[in-house]
C-alpha positions in Angstrom: 133.3 28.9 -96.9 129.6 28.3 -97.9 128.8 24.6 -97.8 125.4 23.2 -97.2 123.7 24.7 -94.1 122.6 22.2 -91.5 119.0 21.1 -91.6 116.5 22.1 -89.0 116.6 18.6 -87.6 120.4 18.7 -87.3 120.2 22.1 -85.6 117.7 20.9 -83.1 119.8 17.8 -82.3 122.9 19.9 -81.8 121.0 22.3 -79.5 119.9 19.3 -77.4 123.4 18.0 -77.2 124.7 21.4 -76.1 121.9 21.7 -73.4 122.8 18.2 -72.1 126.5 19.1 -71.9 125.7 22.3 -70.1 123.6 20.5 -67.6 126.3 18.0 -66.9 128.9 20.8 -66.4 126.5 22.7 -64.1 126.4 19.9 -61.5 123.4 18.2 -59.8 122.6 21.2 -57.5 122.3 23.6 -60.4 120.8 21.0 -62.7 117.8 20.3 -60.5 117.3 22.5 -57.4 114.2 20.5 -56.4 116.1 17.2 -56.4 119.0 18.8 -54.4 116.6 20.1 -51.8 114.9 16.7 -51.5 118.3 15.0 -51.1 119.3 17.5 -48.3 115.9 17.0 -46.6 116.4 13.2 -46.7 119.9 13.5 -45.2 118.6 15.9 -42.6 115.8 13.6 -41.5 118.3 10.8 -41.0 120.5 13.0 -38.9 117.8 14.7 -36.9 116.1 11.4 -36.2 119.4 9.9 -35.0 120.6 12.7 -32.8 117.8 15.3 -32.4 117.9 19.0 -33.3 120.6 19.9 -30.7 122.9 16.9 -31.5 122.7 16.9 -35.3 125.6 18.4 -37.2 125.2 20.2 -40.5 128.6 18.9 -41.5 127.3 15.3 -41.3 124.1 16.3 -43.3 126.5 17.8 -45.9 128.4 14.5 -46.0 125.3 12.3 -46.3 123.6 14.6 -49.0 126.8 14.9 -51.0 126.5 18.7 -51.3 128.4 21.7 -50.0 127.5 23.6 -46.9 126.8 26.6 -49.1 124.1 24.6 -50.9 122.4 23.8 -47.6 122.4 27.5 -46.5 121.2 28.5 -49.9 118.1 26.5 -49.4 117.7 26.8 -45.6 118.8 29.9 -43.5 119.7 27.9 -40.4 119.9 24.5 -38.8 116.6 25.3 -37.1 114.9 26.1 -40.4 116.3 22.9 -41.8 114.8 20.9 -39.0 111.5 22.6 -39.5 111.6 21.7 -43.2 112.5 18.1 -42.5 109.7 17.8 -40.0 107.1 19.3 -42.4 108.3 17.0 -45.2 107.6 14.1 -42.9 104.0 15.3 -42.4 103.8 15.7 -46.2 104.8 12.1 -46.5 102.2 11.0 -44.0 99.5 12.9 -45.9 100.6 11.3 -49.2 100.7 7.8 -47.6 97.2 8.3 -46.1 95.7 9.5 -49.3 97.2 6.6 -51.2 95.8 4.2 -48.7 92.3 5.7 -48.9 92.5 5.6 -52.7 93.1 1.8 -52.7 91.3 0.9 -49.4 89.1 -2.2 -50.0 85.4 -2.0 -49.2 83.4 -4.4 -47.1 81.7 -4.3 -43.8 82.5 -1.5 -41.2 84.4 -4.1 -39.1 86.6 -5.2 -42.0 87.3 -1.6 -43.0 88.2 -0.7 -39.4 90.6 -3.6 -39.1 92.2 -2.6 -42.4 92.6 1.0 -41.1 94.2 -0.1 -37.8 96.6 -2.3 -39.7 97.5 0.6 -42.1 98.2 2.9 -39.2 100.3 0.4 -37.3 102.3 -0.7 -40.3 102.9 2.9 -41.4 104.3 3.9 -38.1 106.4 0.8 -37.9 107.9 1.3 -41.3 108.5 5.1 -40.9 110.3 5.2 -37.6 112.5 8.0 -38.8 109.4 10.1 -39.1 108.2 9.2 -35.6 111.6 10.1 -34.2 111.3 13.6 -35.6 107.8 14.0 -34.2 108.9 12.8 -30.8 111.8 15.3 -31.0 109.4 18.1 -31.9 107.4 17.4 -28.7 110.6 18.3 -26.8 110.3 21.8 -28.3 106.6 22.0 -27.5 105.6 22.0 -31.2 107.2 25.4 -31.8 108.2 24.5 -35.4 104.6 23.5 -36.3 102.8 26.5 -34.8 101.9 28.2 -38.0 101.5 25.1 -40.2 98.2 23.4 -41.0 100.0 20.4 -42.5 100.0 18.1 -39.5 96.2 18.6 -39.2 95.7 18.1 -42.9 97.8 14.9 -42.9 95.5 13.1 -40.5 92.2 14.7 -41.5 91.4 12.3 -44.3 92.0 9.3 -42.0 89.8 10.7 -39.2 87.0 11.5 -41.7 87.3 7.9 -43.0 87.2 6.6 -39.5 84.1 8.7 -38.7 82.3 7.2 -41.7 83.2 3.7 -40.6 81.9 4.3 -37.1 78.7 5.9 -38.3 78.0 3.0 -40.6 78.9 0.5 -37.9 76.5 2.1 -35.4 73.7 2.3 -38.0 74.0 -1.5 -38.5 74.4 -2.2 -34.7 77.9 -3.5 -35.1 79.4 -0.6 -33.1 78.2 1.4 -30.1 76.5 4.7 -31.2 77.9 8.1 -30.5 81.6 7.2 -30.6 84.0 10.1 -31.1 86.2 9.3 -34.1 89.0 11.6 -32.9 89.2 9.7 -29.6 89.3 6.4 -31.3 92.0 7.7 -33.7 94.0 8.9 -30.6 93.6 5.4 -29.0 94.9 3.7 -32.2 97.7 6.1 -32.8 98.8 6.1 -29.1 99.0 2.3 -28.9 100.9 2.1 -32.2 103.2 4.9 -31.4 104.0 3.7 -27.9 105.0 0.3 -29.1 107.6 1.6 -31.6 108.9 4.6 -29.6 109.5 2.4 -26.5 110.5 -0.8 -28.3 113.9 -1.3 -26.7 113.2 -0.2 -23.1 110.0 -2.2 -22.9 111.8 -5.2 -24.4 114.2 -5.0 -21.5 111.3 -4.6 -19.0 109.3 -7.6 -20.1 112.3 -9.8 -21.2 111.3 -10.2 -24.9 112.6 -8.9 -28.1 109.7 -6.7 -29.3 111.6 -5.8 -32.5 111.2 -9.4 -33.7 108.7 -9.9 -36.6 106.5 -12.3 -34.7 106.3 -10.0 -31.7 105.3 -7.0 -34.0 102.6 -9.1 -35.6 101.3 -10.2 -32.2 101.1 -6.6 -31.0 99.4 -5.5 -34.1 96.8 -8.2 -33.8 96.3 -7.3 -30.1 95.7 -3.6 -30.9 93.1 -4.6 -33.6 91.3 -6.9 -31.1 91.4 -4.2 -28.3 90.0 -1.5 -30.5 87.3 -3.7 -32.0 86.2 -5.0 -28.6 86.0 -1.5 -27.2 83.5 -0.6 -29.9 81.2 -3.6 -29.5 77.6 -2.7 -28.4 77.9 -5.3 -25.6 81.0 -3.7 -24.1 
């Protein structure tokens, strides 16, 4: 009956084994609710970007995420709320991407820094077309899912402030015209980049060229850089 009692180390090891076994039996949703929510949002972004809010089906999001419908409605009260969460997670991603860029952005002259910033914005939009599709979809709803959120503003604020600093330094060294509104230049850059990727296929048909080809994308990026830089020249 008695025997030697297990050591403290053995008891700790056994407890860890039991916790691991319990987590495995609990399933991924119960094991890590944050991960489950992230997987659902990822699937929702795919489906909403593909078909829009009206066309997206919760059953398809369930299939992509590999969860039950009950899990989705546990985290999100409706398809509308799921769309809002997917949209806000996109702006959260934009903010993280912008902050990462600013953390690593190389120095140099105002001209060089501005070129790098334009390339960053163009490449970010081009490589996150799912996010852009969601933003375009939200405009169909007149921004109703963003009305009480400051996240969209916060996501672009660091970039606009960085641009403001570049323009100020460029004007002080007579490289750029003085008095340029950083928000207007940001809108110029963003609009040109956004238009290219949101109208890629229709404009390809209009001009008779495959604008999704890598060489065409590079050509357009170079042209946007040149256009913005030229518009800021003191002699322009």
